[in-house]
Structures are given as C-alpha cells and as structure tokens.
C-alpha positions in Angstrom: 0.1 0.3 0.3 1.5 3.4 -0.7 2.1 5.8 2.3 1.9 9.7 2.3 3.9 11.3 4.9 3.1 14.6 6.1 5.6 17.0 8.0 4.2 17.8 11.6 6.1 19.6 14.2 6.1 18.0 18.0 6.7 18.7 21.2 10.2 17.4 22.3 12.4 17.5 25.5 15.4 18.0 25.7 17.6 14.4 26.6 19.7 16.5 29.0 21.3 13.1 30.7 23.5 13.2 27.1 24.7 16.3 27.4 28.8 16.7 27.1 31.2 19.3 28.2 31.5 21.4 24.8 32.3 25.1 26.2 35.9 25.1 25.1 35.8 23.7 21.8 32.8 25.5 20.3 33.4 27.7 17.2 30.8 30.4 17.2 30.1 33.2 14.3 28.2 35.3 15.8 26.2 38.8 14.6 26.9 40.6 17.6 23.4 40.7 19.1 21.0 38.8 20.0 21.2 35.1 21.2 24.0 33.8 19.8 26.2 36.9 20.9 25.0 36.0 24.4 26.3 32.4 24.1 29.3 33.9 22.9 29.6 36.5 25.7 28.6 33.5 28.4 30.5 30.6 27.4 34.5 30.7 26.3 34.4 30.1 22.8 36.1 30.9 19.9 34.6 33.9 18.3 34.1 34.9 14.3 32.7 38.0 13.6 31.8 39.8 10.2 34.4 41.8 8.4 35.5 42.8 5.5 38.6 40.6 5.3 39.9 37.9 7.2 42.2 38.8 10.3 42.8 37.2 13.7 41.8 39.8 16.1 42.9 38.0 19.2 44.3 34.3 20.6 40.4 33.0 20.1 38.8 36.0 18.1 38.5 36.3 14.1 37.1 38.2 11.7 36.3 37.5 8.6 33.9 38.4 5.5 31.3 36.2 4.4 31.5 36.3 1.1 35.3 35.2 0.2 35.7 31.4 0.4 39.2 32.3 0.9 38.3 33.3 4.7 36.7 30.1 5.3 39.8 28.1 4.3 41.7 31.0 6.6 40.3 30.3 9.3 40.6 27.1 9.5 44.0 27.0 8.5 44.6 29.7 11.7 43.0 27.1 13.5 45.1 24.4 13.1 48.2 26.9 13.7 46.9 27.9 17.3 45.9 24.3 17.7 42.4 24.9 18.5 40.0 22.1 17.1 36.1 22.8 17.8 33.7 20.2 17.6 31.0 22.1 17.3 30.4 25.0 15.1 27.6 27.4 15.7 26.5 29.4 12.7 24.4 32.3 13.8 24.9 35.1 11.3 21.1 35.0 10.5 19.7 34.5 13.9 18.7 37.8 13.8 15.2 39.9 12.7 15.5 41.2 9.3 15.2 45.3 9.4 12.8 45.2 6.8 10.4 43.4 4.6 12.0 40.0 4.5 10.6 39.4 0.9 12.3 42.7 -0.4 15.4 41.3 -2.8 17.9 43.6 -1.2 16.9 41.5 2.4 16.5 38.4 0.5 20.1 38.9 -1.1 21.5 39.8 2.7 19.9 36.4 4.1 21.2 34.5 1.1 24.7 36.1 1.4 24.9 35.6 5.6 23.3 32.6 5.6 22.8 29.8 2.8 26.2 31.1 0.5 28.4 31.3 4.1 27.4 27.7 5.6 27.7 26.4 1.8 31.7 28.1 2.0 31.7 26.6 5.5 31.3 23.1 4.9 33.6 22.9 1.8 36.3 24.5 4.1 35.9 21.4 6.5 35.6 19.1 3.8 38.8 20.0 2.0 40.6 20.9 5.7 39.1 18.6 7.9 38.0 15.7 6.4 38.1 13.2 8.7 37.2 15.2 11.9 33.9 14.9 13.2 32.1 18.3 13.4 28.5 18.9 14.9 27.3 22.1 13.0 24.5 23.8 14.2 22.7 26.4 11.9 20.5 29.3 14.0 18.1 31.2 12.4 15.1 33.4 13.2 12.0 33.1 12.5 12.8 30.5 9.7 10.1 27.8 10.6 5.8 28.2 10.9 5.7 25.6 14.1 1.9 27.0 15.1 0.9 27.6 11.3 0.6 31.5 12.0 3.8 32.5 13.0 5.2 35.0 11.6 8.3 34.0 8.7 11.3 35.0 7.0 11.2 32.6 3.7 15.0 33.1 2.7 16.0 31.6 5.9 14.0 28.4 4.9 17.2 27.9 2.2 18.9 26.4 5.1 16.7 24.0 6.1 17.6 22.3 2.9 21.4 22.5 3.6 20.9 21.7 6.8 19.2 18.4 6.1 21.1 17.3 2.8 25.0 18.5 4.1 25.4 16.1 6.2 24.5 12.8 3.4 27.5 14.0 1.5 29.9 15.2 4.4 30.1 12.0 6.3 32.2 13.5 9.4 29.3 16.0 9.7 26.4 16.2 11.6 23.9 19.3 11.2 20.8 20.4 12.9 19.0 23.9 12.2 17.7 26.0 15.5 15.2 28.3 14.5 14.2 31.1 17.4 11.4 33.5 17.5 13.1 36.3 19.3 12.5 35.9 22.5 15.0 35.1 25.5 16.9 31.8 24.1 20.6 31.7 25.0 19.9 29.6 27.8 17.8 26.9 25.5 20.7 27.4 22.8 23.4 26.3 25.1 21.2 23.5 26.2 21.2 22.4 22.8 24.6 22.9 21.5 25.8 20.9 24.5 24.4 17.5 23.6 24.8 15.1 20.3 22.0 16.6 17.6 19.2 13.6 17.4 17.0 16.4 15.6 17.3 17.9 12.6 15.0 20.9 12.5 14.5 22.5 15.7 12.3 25.4 16.8 12.3 27.3 20.2 9.0 29.3 20.6 8.2 30.2 23.6 10.8 28.4 25.7 9.5 25.6 24.4 11.3 22.4 22.3 9.9 21.9 19.0 11.1 18.9 16.5 10.4 18.5 13.1 8.7 15.0 12.7 7.3 13.1 9.5 4.0 10.6 10.5 1.3 8.9 8.0 -1.5 11.2 6.4 -4.4 10.0 7.3 -7.7 9.7 6.0 -6.4 11.2 2.4 -8.4 10.2 -0.2 -6.4 8.2 -3.4 -8.1 10.6 -5.7 -10.6 13.6 -6.0 -13.0 15.0 -8.5 -12.2 18.7 -7.9 -9.3 19.5 -5.1 -11.2 22.6 -2.4 -8.2 25.0 -3.9 -9.3 25.0 -7.3 -11.6 26.1 -9.8 -13.4 24.7 -12.3 -12.6 26.1 -15.7 -9.9 28.4 -13.5 -6.9 29.7 -14.8 -3.6 28.5 -13.8 0.1 28.9 -15.1 2.6 26.3 -14.8 6.0 27.7 -14.6 8.3 25.1 -16.1 5.2 24.3 -17.5 7.2 21.8 -20.8 9.4 20.1 -18.4 7.9 16.6 -16.9 7.2 18.0 -13.2 4.8 20.9 -15.4 3.1 19.0 -17.7 2.5 16.3 -15.0 0.7 18.8 -12.9 -1.1 19.9 -16.0 -2.3 16.8 -16.4 -3.5 16.9 -13.0 -5.4 19.7 -13.9 -7.0 18.9 -16.9 -8.1 15.9 -15.0 -9.7 17.4 -12.3 -10.7 21.0 -13.7 -10.7 20.7 -16.9 -8.8 24.0 -16.5 -7.1 27.1 -18.7 -3.6 26.3 -18.3 -0.5 28.4 -19.1 2.8 26.3 -20.0 5.6 28.9 -19.0 9.1 27.3 -20.2 12.4 29.7 -20.9 12.1 29.1 -24.7 9.9 29.5 -27.3 7.4 26.5 -28.4 6.5 26.3 -32.0 3.8 27.6 -32.7 0.6 25.4 -33.7 0.4 25.9 -37.1 3.2 23.7 -37.0 2.2 20.6 -34.9 1.3 18.9 -37.5 3.9 18.8 -39.8 6.4 17.9 -37.0 4.7 15.7 -35.7 5.3 13.5 -39.1 8.8 13.9 -38.3 11.4 12.3 -36.7 10.0 11.7 -32.8 11.4 14.4 -30.1 11.6 16.0 -27.1 9.0 18.4 -28.7 6.2 15.8 -30.6 6.3 13.9 -27.4 5.1 17.5 -25.8 2.9 18.5 -28.8 1.4 14.7 -28.2 0.7 15.9 -24.3 -1.1 18.7 -24.4 -3.0 17.5 -27.3 -4.5 15.0 -24.5 -4.6 18.0 -22.2 -7.3 19.5 -24.3 -9.0 16.0 -24.9 -9.6 16.3 -20.8 -11.3 19.8 -21.6 -8.5 21.8 -20.9 -7.8 24.9 -22.8 -4.0 25.1 -23.3 -1.5 28.3 -24.1 2.1 28.0 -24.1 4.3 31.2 -23.0 7.9 32.1 -22.9 9.5 33.6 -20.2 12.4 34.0 -17.8 10.7 33.0 -14.8 13.2 35.2 -12.5 13.4 38.4 -15.1 10.6 40.6 -14.1 10.3 43.0 -17.0 10.2 39.0 -19.2 7.4 37.9 -16.8 5.2 41.0 -16.7 4.9 40.3 -20.6 4.8 37.4 -20.4 1.4 37.7 -17.5 -0.2 40.6 -19.6 -0.7 38.1 -22.7 -2.3 35.7 -20.7 -4.6 38.1 -18.8 -5.8 39.1 -22.7 -6.1 35.4 -24.0 -7.5 34.3 -21.1 -8.4 37.2 -18.0 -7.1 37.2 -14.4 -5.0 34.3 -13.4 -6.5 32.5 -10.6 -3.4 30.1 -9.2 0.1 29.7 -10.4 2.0 26.1 -9.6 6.0 26.8 -9.4 7.4 24.0 -11.2 10.8 25.9 -13.1 13.5 24.3 -12.2 17.6 23.7 -13.0 19.0 20.7 -11.4 21.6 20.8 -9.6 24.5 18.4 -10.6 27.9 17.6 -8.6 29.0 17.4 -5.0 28.5 20.4 -2.4 32.3 20.1 -1.9 33.1 21.1 -5.1 30.1 23.7 -6.1 30.9 27.4 -7.3 29.2 30.1 -6.5 27.8 30.5 -9.7 26.6 27.0 -10.2 24.8 27.7 -6.9 23.2 30.8 -7.7 21.9 28.9 -11.5 19.8 26.4 -9.2 18.3 29.2 -6.8 17.7 31.7 -9.1 14.6 30.1 -11.2 13.9 28.7 -7.5 14.3 31.9 -5.2 14.2 34.8 -7.5 11.8 33.5 -9.7 9.0 32.9 -6.9 9.7 36.4 -5.5 9.1 37.8 -8.9 6.2 35.4 -9.3 5.1 36.9 -5.5 5.1 40.8 -6.9 3.5 40.4 -10.0 0.4 38.1 -8.7 0.6 37.5 -5.0 -2.3 39.5 -4.7 -4.8 38.5 -7.7 -3.8 34.4 -7.6 -5.7 32.6 -4.8 -2.7 29.4 -4.4 1.1 29.8 -5.7 
C-alpha cells in the first residue's frame, strides 16, 4: 500500500542526560547581537565576527568576510596553527530579525549571503581541511519555521533548512542541525541544545518550548478527488517550467480534475500550433512528445496556452502575464515547477553553480509573488 507522509511539529524535550562539556570547543559565528551573541559572551568560545576580510583579532577571536570563500580556508588554517580544534560549530549570522520587508530583494540577497552562501562555503572548507574530523554544525536562524501555522516567517532563511538536511549526506564527518528561534530570550535553550549530541535535524524554540520537525503518515487522504477544494473548475492556472515533466504532470491533473485553462510557461519559445502537424510527422523528439501531451490535456476539456519567459526576470514575466490576461483573463493560481537540476558535489560547487540553481526557484518565486501575489488564490 502507498503511504503518504506529512510534516508535523512535535514538542520534544531535550535529553540532558547526554550533555557533554563542549564549551571549550565551540566555534561561534556571531552576528554581534541576539541569543548567539549572548552565548558567545557567557561561555568560552572561539569567536568569528563579520568583517571585510580575514584577520585574527585575538587568541580566540577572528573576523572575516562572509562572501570570500578563501576566508573560510584561512580561518580553519589559523585554527590548526593555534591548535584550536572545535568539535561544534555554531553559525548564527542570520539569527537576527530582518530590518525591513523579508521579501524585499535586498533583504533576501543579504540573508543568502550571510546564511546559505556562508554555510555552504563553511561546509566546503571543512570538507577540504578537516575531512575526517567529526564536526557538529548548528545553524541558528530566526523566524525561519512556521510551527503553529500562524508564525511570522522570513522565507529566505528556509534555504538553510534544506542545507542542514542534505550536507551530512555528502560529508560523512558532519552532523548538522538547524535551530530556529522566535525572537525571545533563548541563549539558555541554545546553550543546552549545543551541549548534547544532535538527535533532531530541525528544532524550533517557541516561547521557551522545544519543538522538533517530524514526519508521520497522512490519515484520511482520498486516493483521488474529482475537484480539489483549492481549485476552480475552468480556472486559469499558470505552470512555470510547464514544458518539463513535472510541469506537464501537474497540468495533467489540472486538466483531469478542473478542465482548467492552463498556461505552460518555459524559458524558450515553443513552436506555434500551425507547425504542429508537420512536426509530429517527422522524427520523434521531445517537442513531438510535448505536442502529444498538450493534445491529451485538451482531450480532457482543458484549454492550453504556451508562453515563453524567464521566470526570474520581472520584465519578461510582466509581458508574459499580460499576454495570459489578454487571452484567458485573471490568473487564479500558479504552480511553480521551474528549476535547474543541480549536479555535482557540495564540496566542489562554485558560487555561480549554486546561483544557477537558486535563481529560478528563489528569484523566480519572488518575481511571481510581486506580480501575482495579490491576484492569485494559490501559489
């Protein structure tokens, strides 16, 4: 039988019987304020502050640029030279509230630079310099997780959630945990968490209570439904990455359940309908396969429109959405399936390669939200 698992937050006490004295071995990337800074002040730690370039400020005090990957290598080299061997790293450069709109492109860029990009560079430096040293990495965030269903969130910080789950798969000497705080006093809970071995990958502290992300079987889900509650029959739905396999499979369900008016958006223009008959009589190709699948959608009562646009380019998307509105009217929902498959190992991935993967997913989603966020019923 098929089992569908769904995420859930469960209140789970910390096993303090497993506590170890790691205070002398903590390497702490502190933003200078908040619970991570309080932690760095109440226990002896090796401290790393934000700066413009790498420099050693004191015996156990360093400053570095979050954007220069060479600085991470310089830090680990300096720690080896000083015979400082941390077994726990606390990265808390994004464990502070956003100063502006968390969806503003400049705020998202800052969170990526201080969070995802920095932790990625740190993991790469550990992989190259300390490939056999057991390291526990605690990534501390603020308002990254929606525990109650109504928590305020800063979505860009969720990038670190994926990194916390996937980095240890590639780096066998690394265990990783994301600890999300709610803005209240939390350095005591943070100190307790880093003092025990990692058991829960994602933990949230809310009102002094500890919640752990878990997964369990979904109860009562029907095998199929005639019309999902979130959809309108004959609604207008934009599917980004619509000419890929995920996009087309999504479109098939929209056609089957809602006889929807479907917009398949891709980066490159798709041949016009006047050319389809000639194309399908030629050699089989990806294009002829997509034509066949679109015609299958239309056999279920759907109306299908293809449009070309770069989902992360606001000018391009604005023109595409205008064409959709002219053809179908207001957009009722968006299914964001656009993406670039990220190949290669984390330890070897360049910043440019990471940006190529994040651009359609992160920048594209922000573009959609700016242009359609007030119009659509679901995204």
